[in-house]
Every structure is written in C-alpha cells, then in structure tokens.
C-alpha positions in Angstrom: 0.0 0.1 0.0 1.4 3.4 -0.9 1.3 6.4 1.4 -1.7 8.1 -0.6 -3.7 5.0 0.0 -2.6 4.8 3.4 -3.4 8.2 4.4 -7.3 7.7 2.9 -7.4 4.6 5.1 -6.2 6.6 8.1 -8.9 9.1 7.0 -11.7 6.3 6.8 -10.7 4.9 10.4 -10.5 8.8 11.7 -14.1 9.5 10.8 -15.6 6.1 11.8 -14.3 7.1 15.4 -15.8 10.6 14.6 -19.2 9.0 14.1 -19.4 6.6 17.2 -19.7 10.1 18.9 -17.9 8.6 22.2 -18.4 11.4 24.9 -15.3 13.0 26.6 -16.3 15.2 29.3 -12.9 16.7 29.5 -12.7 17.2 25.4 -13.5 20.6 23.8 -15.2 18.9 20.9 -17.3 16.8 23.8 -16.4 13.2 21.9 -13.4 11.4 21.2 -11.4 11.9 18.3 -8.1 10.2 16.9 -5.0 11.7 15.0 -3.1 9.2 13.2 0.3 9.7 11.5 1.3 7.7 8.5 4.6 6.5 7.0 5.9 4.7 4.2 8.6 2.0 4.0 11.1 3.3 1.3 14.4 2.8 -0.1 15.5 5.3 3.1 14.1 3.3 5.5 16.5 1.3 7.4 14.4 -0.8 9.6 11.2 -1.1 11.3 12.3 1.2 14.1 13.0 3.9 11.5 9.4 3.5 9.8 7.8 3.6 13.3 9.7 6.9 14.3 8.8 8.6 10.9 5.2 7.5 11.8 5.4 8.7 15.4 7.1 12.3 14.1 3.8 12.4 11.8 1.6 11.7 14.2 3.0 14.5 16.7 2.6 16.9 14.0 -1.2 15.9 13.3 -1.7 16.5 17.1 0.1 19.7 16.6 -2.2 20.8 13.7 -5.1 20.7 16.3 -5.9 17.0 16.5 -8.6 15.0 14.6 -6.4 14.5 11.4 -4.3 12.5 9.4 -0.5 13.6 8.5 1.5 11.5 6.2 5.6 11.5 6.8 6.4 12.7 3.4 5.0 16.1 4.2 7.7 16.5 6.9 10.9 15.3 5.5 12.5 18.8 6.6 11.2 17.8 10.4 12.7 14.4 10.8 16.2 15.9 12.5 14.3 18.3 14.5 11.8 16.3 16.2 13.0 13.5 19.2 11.4 10.5 18.6 9.3 8.6 21.3 10.4 5.5 19.7 13.9 4.2 21.2 16.6 3.7 18.6 18.4 0.3 18.2 21.3 0.8 20.4 18.9 1.9 23.2 17.2 -1.6 22.8 20.3 -3.7 22.8 21.4 -1.9 26.0 18.3 -2.6 27.6 
C-alpha cells in the first residue's frame, strides 16, 4: 500500500471513530477524536524502528495541527532531524 492510499485509510478510520460519538467529558469537542501519523517504507527506510519513528513524528505533527487529522511522513521531510522520537533507537534497545 502506498502512502497516499494509507492516508485515505487513516482518514476513513478517523471519520468512523468520530461517527461513534464517544462522549469525552474533558474534551472541548465533547467527543473522542483520533489523530494518525502515516509513514511509507521506502528505499531510505533502514528498519522497522525507523519506519515507526517516521510515523511517530507524523503523529506528533497531526496532534500539533489541532488533532483529529491524519498526517503523512512525506510531508515532513525537513522535520525528521528536528523532532525527537518517542521510539527508542536500536542501540537503546540492545542495551536494555
């Protein structure tokens, strides 16, 4: 599945969750919404952790844009080096 298709699937899931209208008492929207980050495994992707990191960065940007949206990693190429990842690196995992 390419990134464009993955974003369409993410948006469909996001809209289905919104349609459920799950009440959230502390949300200004009053209902649960979700944001999604999408990343595509390409030639430059070194491993699964790198792919997860890219999706994590896209998710962070989706939340930053006001939530309830989907963001593709390819739209954030310049941000990859600036954004810390919540996903541990391979050396961090090997030392654990």
